[in-house]
C-alpha positions in Angstrom: 0.6 11.3 14.4 0.3 8.1 12.2 -2.1 5.1 12.5 -0.7 2.0 10.8 -3.0 -0.7 9.5 -1.7 -4.2 9.0 -3.7 -7.2 7.9 -2.5 -10.7 8.9 -3.6 -13.7 7.0 -1.5 -16.2 8.9 1.5 -13.9 8.8 2.2 -14.1 12.6 6.0 -14.2 12.5 6.2 -11.5 9.9 3.9 -9.3 11.9 6.0 -9.8 15.0 9.1 -8.7 13.1 7.3 -5.7 11.6 6.0 -4.6 15.0 9.5 -4.6 16.3 10.5 -2.3 13.4 7.6 0.0 14.1 8.5 0.2 17.7 11.5 2.3 16.7 9.4 4.8 14.8 8.1 7.5 17.3 5.8 8.9 14.6 3.6 5.8 14.9 0.9 6.6 17.4 -1.3 3.5 16.9 -1.3 0.1 15.1 -4.5 -1.5 14.0 -3.8 -5.2 13.4 -6.6 -7.1 11.6 -6.4 -10.9 12.1 -8.1 -12.2 8.9 -7.8 -15.9 9.7 -7.5 -17.6 13.1 -4.0 -17.3 14.5 -2.2 -16.5 17.8 -2.1 -13.0 19.2 1.0 -10.9 18.1 3.8 -10.2 20.6 3.8 -6.4 21.0 7.2 -5.0 21.7 7.5 -2.8 24.8 7.4 0.6 23.1 4.2 -0.3 21.3 2.5 -1.7 24.4 -1.0 -0.2 24.8 -0.9 1.2 21.2 -2.0 -1.9 19.4 -5.7 -2.6 18.6 -6.4 -6.2 17.4 -9.5 -6.7 15.2 -10.5 -10.3 14.5 -12.7 -11.4 11.5 -15.1 -14.3 11.8 -15.1 -14.5 8.0 -12.1 -13.3 6.0 -12.5 -10.0 4.3 -10.8 -8.5 1.2 -7.8 -6.1 1.3 -9.9 -2.9 0.9 -12.6 -3.9 3.3 -10.1 -4.7 6.0 -8.2 -1.4 5.7 -11.4 0.6 5.5 -12.6 -1.1 8.7 -9.3 -0.3 10.4 -9.6 3.3 9.2 -12.7 3.7 11.3 -10.4 3.4 14.4 -8.0 6.1 13.0 -7.9 9.3 15.0 -4.6 10.6 13.7 -3.7 13.0 10.8 -2.0 10.3 8.8 -3.0 6.7 8.0 -0.5 4.1 6.7 -1.5 0.9 4.9 1.3 -1.6 5.4 1.7 -5.2 4.2 2.9 -7.7 6.9 5.9 -8.8 4.7 7.4 -5.3 4.8 10.5 -4.7 6.9 11.9 -1.3 7.8 15.6 -0.6 7.4 15.6 2.5 9.5 12.7 4.9 10.0 11.1 6.0 6.7 8.4 8.2 8.2 10.2 11.5 8.6 11.2 11.7 4.9 7.7 10.6 3.9 6.0 13.2 6.1 8.1 15.9 4.5 6.7 15.0 1.1 3.0 15.4 2.2 2.7 19.0 1.1 -0.3 20.9 -0.3 -2.5 18.7 -2.6 -0.4 15.6 -1.9 -2.7 13.0 -0.4 -0.5 9.9 -0.7 3.2 9.2 -0.3 5.1 6.0 -0.7 8.8 5.0 -0.2 11.1 3.2 -2.5 10.5 -0.6 -2.1 13.5 -2.8 -2.4 13.9 -6.6 -2.5 16.0 -8.3 0.2 18.8 -8.4 -2.4 18.8 -4.6 -2.7 17.1 -4.2 -6.2 14.4 -1.6 -6.5 11.0 -3.3 -6.9 8.3 -2.3 -9.3 6.1 -0.7 -6.7 5.4 2.5 -8.8 3.8 2.1 -12.2 1.8 3.8 -15.0 -1.9 3.1 -15.1 -2.7 -0.3 -16.7 -4.1 -0.1 -20.2 -4.7 -2.6 -23.0 -1.7 -1.4 -24.9 0.8 -1.4 -22.1 -0.4 -4.8 -20.8 0.1 -6.2 -24.3 3.6 -4.6 -24.4 4.4 -6.2 -21.0 3.2 -9.6 -22.3 5.5 -9.2 -25.3 8.4 -8.1 -23.2 8.5 -4.7 -24.9 7.7 -2.6 -21.8 6.7 -3.1 -18.2 5.0 0.2 -17.2 7.3 0.7 -14.2 9.2 3.8 -13.3 13.0 3.4 -13.3 14.6 5.5 -10.6 17.6 5.4 -8.2 17.5 4.8 -4.5 18.0 8.1 -2.6 17.0 10.0 -5.8 14.6 12.9 -6.3 10.9 12.5 -5.5 8.5 12.2 -8.4 4.8 11.8 -9.1 3.9 8.2 -10.3 0.5 7.4 -11.6 0.0 4.7 -9.0 1.8 3.0 -6.2 1.3 -0.5 -4.8 -0.7 -1.1 -1.7 2.2 -2.7 0.2 3.1 0.7 1.7 0.8 3.7 1.3 0.9 6.7 3.7 -2.2 8.9 3.4 -3.4 12.1 4.7 -6.3 10.8 6.7 -8.7 13.5 5.6 -8.0 12.7 1.9 -8.5 9.0 2.5 -11.9 9.7 4.1 -12.9 12.1 1.3 -12.2 9.4 -1.3 -14.2 6.9 0.7 -11.1 4.6 1.1 -10.6 1.5 -1.0 -13.4 0.3 -3.3 -14.5 -2.9 -1.5 -15.9 -4.4 -4.7 -12.2 -5.4 -5.4 -11.6 -8.4 -3.1 -7.9 -8.5 -3.8 -5.7 -6.8 -6.5 -6.2 -3.5 -8.3 -7.9 -1.8 -5.4 -4.7 0.2 -5.0 -4.8 1.2 -8.7 -8.4 2.1 -8.5 -7.9 4.3 -5.5 -5.0 6.1 -7.2 -7.1 6.8 -10.3 -9.8 8.3 -8.1 -7.2 10.3 -6.2 -5.6 11.9 -9.3 -9.1 12.5 -10.7 -10.0 14.4 -7.6 -7.2 16.9 -8.1 -4.9 15.4 -5.4 -1.4 14.1 -6.0 0.8 11.1 -5.3 4.5 11.3 -4.4 7.2 8.6 -4.3 10.1 9.5 -2.1 13.2 7.4 -2.9 15.0 8.8 0.1 12.7 6.6 2.2 13.2 2.9 1.6 11.6 -0.3 2.9 12.3 -4.0 2.2 9.6 -6.3 0.7 9.7 -10.0 0.5 7.2 -10.3 -2.4 4.7 -13.2 -2.2 3.4 -13.0 -5.8 0.6 -15.4 -5.0 -1.2 -14.9 -8.2 1.8 -16.4 -10.1 1.3 -19.8 -8.5 -2.1 -20.0 -6.9 -5.2 -20.5 -9.1 -7.5 -18.8 -6.6 -5.3 -15.7 -6.4 -5.0 -15.7 -10.2 -8.8 -15.8 -10.5 -9.1 -12.8 -8.1 -6.4 -11.0 -10.1 -8.2 -11.4 -13.4 -11.6 -10.5 -12.0 -10.2 -7.3 -10.5 -8.4 -6.4 -13.7 -11.7 -6.8 -15.6 -13.6 -4.7 -13.0 -10.9 -2.0 -13.3 -11.1 -1.8 -17.1 -14.9 -1.7 -17.0 -14.9 1.2 -14.5 -12.1 3.3 -15.8 -11.8 2.6 -19.6 -11.4 5.9 -21.4 -11.5 7.9 -18.1 -8.0 7.7 -16.8 -6.6 11.0 -15.6 -3.7 12.7 -17.3 -0.8 12.7 -14.8 2.4 14.8 -15.3 5.5 13.2 -13.8 8.9 14.6 -13.0 
């Protein structure tokens, strides 16, 4: 029913832990693991034996390119993009699948930190004014909601956990591979809303994320972040869709 795509960039132990979590989710039919840098093979848990396909890159690819390549191996109705540093506290997929009704192309769970606080995984589209407000500490663009609350329609959700209807992912052409890292999830959500499709966040489904925040302390990641931000503004300035939330 669901093909899960995970990209490992030296995340071996995290991947092993996540695979053990996924083994307890019967909705997961297949896992595509992309090894972006040289590392040991994962240790597949028994229930996932025979359902894991490993792709190895000779040269590291960007976030979008890796997940688009993995999607070429997807033959299920649903496709899930999942970061290796996600852990599952229970099975989130039944609640998420219930949210994928007509016109909903993408669903995401509530993402919480290991300490239990809700993370900023759902936000309003970046714009010059709200970025300035964030820098000044006046606003941060996030949606404030309670765990186990009502579902709502955010403007965009972060790429750490995205459950797509496969046909909609294909119709949108997947991620824009011109973004090497950062903002490819925002760009896809802009295009999704513009196409007449919807995004849902389901707080009844919850996952745990140990955030890396590499762009906060790595100059190379910061450069990628700034370059992607510039590309996003050039492509979408003045053309952001109007999204009604509830």
